Steps between C-alpha positions, in 0.01 A plus 500: 500500500718620786676832451814682601541871558829656389627826648793658313707755689669813369818331378282259300336798327812716467517505120329355195728198470440397860125545456516265201688252719229526767235444233672177394497382862125556516439325170712200604235384750132504405408521870661848522180684429516822702795739494568793734778746413708772659630815333836475321788477746870556462671372185848542643681636805435872526179485298181655637175309552201637312306525827772722646480722191123522547537605864743769387260602222221559748731695731583729205128539431434602863784753488364633171843448347389458140852464359586214737159342441556496124854366543380211717201430278737472205722252688198285584375523142836395356510203736159370389552582133827306506311202642249529216784518246679197650182295490455598136130579474263793544384485862336846503747615765507866395123531536512342847778737608317806373180391674685456829670839466170676438340333802793590729492864387124488550538415869463120500725479806827349617386139520361516149829640375730240660269213399534574128818294476307184579199610297693556175721193552195278550351628174828419324517147642133438419568596136811279485310199641183572304280484811263751667619783726303523826554812709566442870245771585228255397550291813771628739328711765640714785305650789519863611814425703679348204459144630424221253135398530408134546246522217795533259558123485144402411477786254824387334353155450176637354676737260772262381276197450376675187850469352675174418825697497584858598776749582452722806714796611636467854557757776163676504124481526205726574480716813190583702485836317469326163854594396806288434669390824843332519649248739832571669811453285535140391125457524482334160573174683181555701307556178625166370393327819153661477453365148626156607249483783218643289536236227585222752835437332688176550826698513609864524826546308704809580753561221802712583875518428615240755458123500324483834533610859855503629598426860634856519576798279744393224649849512623419851589130467635362174280229346275433800281190508179526296214356702283245322209557738380745765187529708273804478607598853870481420459708186294758685770542765785519250319733258404737778860513616637605166510194273342678206420214264129519586287765674428377853127581476454300179487181704167569668259465203644164391568369850134497595423299185798266537641597159874430468737762360790428270782756469652459153768661283382655172855472367539136608149353475639146511613546862273342762466816705374516858155379606315679780253264664264488801676408824292187541603367158871555533740228604754691703749215522824570682532861389567720802519844338320590180636848441656816636392855416590840634391862488684815605366833617339448842510681834423347838350702782570336836299590810612399849280532808500308825185292556389559143338158498266599784384821338169431327474650152870587473550350153170643381612850598825462308330362191238775507781753453624346176145419390407866526770578246398221263812296574519121517775299668691199373577326828435547870750298707449546874612399848361554848623858526583578136337513161630599158320619190672435169379748238581545132696821446256598227260596780757708687584780260480874559563489875213267585730280714558782749125563513435131577759490776353807671143369476604159636670668796181686575281192451684243716769696694781246444814473710696511178424518128759477223538414135724280291509612140627340180382151587472216251257214560596153381246218501601136500196301392408133488238257625777259591635737767228405747588130479878527522661551840784750500403708197520828694832397652645432156376833367641711782825306506544572129441870557741511794775325305460753220510804729136601452351665809129439555301797635158338500345153485140420417367149440152441365261301717461246220876441508501556126760774517774658706554870439812680613572869496857601415685814396418597143864453399486138620194400297680322216758329724217380725316343206820336372582356842153345541504365145837331549383340823184343362569452129872428480530244777 
């Protein structure tokens, strides 16, 4: 019998009633055999995610602030005990909380602490569904650099084949030191994809609080188009650029196995959702643009030097400067005598930007070097762009007519996307202008 893997995000685990709703979704389809869950998310605007409380709990532990630690532990306990009460059965939550507290105070580590949201939630869901709990540490493996090991996928298959059905906590696995190791935030989506690949699922369903993947952020454009289908490549581009429906790295495990993804709404399970499929299997039709996504908080460093193109190793020297500081760049647009590095501001705190500028001056002796701060990057993505003459012209005409000044342009070699850099204050108006041009013709 073919199987489906269901990943339920934080909003789908936010309280006991929603967990019961998720359980009914699983029970409604006998092919939904493996379930991966996140920690409880926000129940309402202004609420705090359990994972955020756990991060704060560990910070209090490190500071040896016992009063704050106890206060946060009580908040976490109340959250889980309320879930148990809403579900209406003894789920042994208090024992699980006390065990986690003892381990944290015993030095289990930060990753162990922040992973307990998923761990306890998975136990709850397993009890509700009446199926086995399988800990992610049984098959998810990281190397000494914190990189997911390839053996994880085969190990997942070997472990899970012993279970006709199972619930697995997302977000973590086992590090090279034998301790719990977490993914980056949102990594529960990766966990779901690992399980899907391990059990050779026919479909990976990602259940969230939206009915699919929208052409742009509905907080910026009212009622944007919901896409019925995307390719892996399109989703990867849009997710990386800030479309947060699905973690951008969750695509890789299922992509290699050709497993489609369905983004579905826990609160509207009857909606079709959005299917993410291999490029080769998608019929792109006449669609020019699939979606638009943007991120703020970037700085560009522009280097000008005559005859730069003739200077062997010039780019390598520049990149070695940022590499030495453990910094990666987002984009590297260049000309004959100029090049720019676009860097996330998260890497440029505590005066590091001034250090980079001085080291670059020493490394390549530019004619001029300057920065442009508070940049937003907006990606316009779609396989149809490569086949439609005039797409770029339409995009830039729309921005011009709406008074949006473009500071940077970068187009991928695959012609899958066009990325523009604008002032941070123009981010939303840029997205609206592009959306109107391609979706409200």
